[in-house]
C-alpha positions, 0 to 999 in steps of 0.5 A, a space after each residue: 473893742 471890748 465886747 461885754 459877755 452875756 454874764 457881764 450884761 446880766 451882772 450889770 442889769 442886776 446891779 441896776 435893779 439893786 440900785 433901783 430897789 434901794 432907792 425905792 426902798 428909801 423912798 418908801 421908808 421916808 414916806 412911811 416915816 412921814 406918815 407915822 410922824 404925822 399920825 403921832 402929831 395928832 393926825 390932822 389934815 395935811 396942807 400945802 405950805 409953800 415949803 412943802 410945795 417947793 420940796 415936792 417940786 424939788 423932788 419931782 424935778 430931781 426925779 424926772 426932769 433930766 430923765 424925761 429929756 424935756 425942754 424948759 418950756 415942756 417942763 413948765 407944762 408938765 410940772 403942774 400935772 406931775 405935781 397933781 399926780 404926786 399929791 393925789 397918788 400920796 393921798 390915795 396911798 395913805 388915805 389922807 390919814 397923815 397930818 401936819 406936825 403940830 396938828 391936833 384934834 383941837 387944831 386939825 389944820 385945813 380941811 381935806 375931805 379924805 383926811 377928815 373922813 379918815 380921822 372921823 373913822 379912826 375916832 369912831 373905831 376907838 370910841 367905846 360909845 360908837 354904834 355899829 351904824 355910826 362906824 358903818 357910816 364913817 367907813 362908807 364916807 372914807 370909801 367914798 372919799 377914796 373913790 373920789 381920789 382914785 377918780 381924780 388920780 385917773 383923770 390926772 394920769 390921763 392928762 399926763 399921759 396925753 402930754 408925753 411921748 411913749 418913751 416918757 410914758 414908760 419912764 413915768 410908769 417906772 416912777 409910778 406916775 402912770 400905770 
């Protein structure tokens, strides 16, 4: 029987890390591209269309279902919690400043408080007529919305943590669903 040397084990670990970093890099590049595209298209509020929910579900399922080793019944319990964490994590990361393709100031799409607060601050900062007090108020409103998102995310993560075992928690930490 072949026994792997320490060097071969280390090389294999480095290869696994390289693949993981590549995949994470692709994910971040995609997320940044989406955010940039959304801002180019008017910075309107992000809404959950059926297609977006299906895409999110496909991403979550493809990313986690097999590696967590859950049954179909367990997956049905976990999927809505994972979806909630996925959405809140995105809003927390990007501050709600993204938008839907085609959204404009005239047609911003459905109201999402953090997206509205972000858009209001952006307008105030770019307006030559905005006073310091107006900018401070818009900045505080955005900070308040971000604090709400962080609190909602912490609650969703606590719910997720309670629903999985320690091995699954570790996997979810590696996938940034838990901290």
